[in-house]
N, C-alpha and C positions, 0 to 999 in steps of 0.2 A: 622605523618598522612598526607596522600596525598589527594588533593582535587579531588572530583568526576569530571570526564570529562562531559561537556555538551552533551546532547543526543537529536538528531532530529529524528523524525519518520515520514515517508510518508506512508499514507494509500491509496492504489489504489484498484479498483475493480479487474483489471487484469493488467498485464504488457505486453505491446505490444513491438514487436521487435525494432521499431524505438526509444523507450525510454531507451533501455538497455545502449547504449553509454552515455546517459545523466546521468543515475543513477551511472554508473561506474566512470565517471569523477567527479560527485558531491561527491561520497564517498571518492575518492582520495583527492580532494580539501579540504574537511572538515577534513579528517584525518591529513593532513598537518597543519591544524589550531587547532589540538588537540580536535576535535569534532567528536563524534560517529554518524553514520547514520544507521538507520534501515529502511527497506521497508517491509510493510505488504500488502499482496495481496491475493485474492481468485482466483479461476479458473472460467471460464465462464460456465454458464448453458449450457446444451445440445442445440445445434443449435445456440448459441450466438457467435460462432467463425466463422462466414461466411467468413471473410477475411483471415482466417488461419494465423493470425499473432500474436498469443499469445506466449509469451516468458517466461522464468524463469531466475532468478538470483540465483546463488548457495548460496549466503549469505542472501537472502530474506526469510521472514517467511510467510508461507501460513496460511490463516485463513478460516474458513468455512463461506459460505454465503448462504442465503436462499432467494429465490424470493417469494414474497407474493402478490397474486393477490388482487388488490383494484380497484373496478369498472372495467373499460376496460383496465387498465394498470397494471403494476407490480412494486412494490417497492422492494428494496434489503436491507436485514438486514445482515450486515457483522460483524461477531464476531471478536472483537479485543482483543488480549491478554492483560492481566492485566498490564504487564510492560510498555505498551504503555502509560498508564495514568500517569506514573511517569516521562515521557520524559519532557524535557525543552520546546520543540516545537513539535507540531503535525500538520502536513499538511494533509488535507483530500481532496481527489479528489472532484472537484466541479461537481456534477451531481445531478439533482433533484430527481432521483429515490433512491438515497442512504440515508437511514434513519439515518445513522451516522452523516450526516450533521446537 
């Protein structure tokens, strides 16, 4: 019987171009340490990509996100796949509008 490899999940609202090299390097470094990495992200709402810098990772998983108006602001409910909750470590983007926090 083989031991299960540790699994780290990072949940982001979106992936920006400048973060791609970081995620690629982190995945390679963790793989070398026998640790799995997953990244879960959604896509920005219409008009939220003003900088035109949203990127994707071939190995990342997309999840649906919904913007919910509350007062004069909006909060975001990002659906996270069930396997995320079985991870050994889940890192969630620090953002006040993210209800997942």
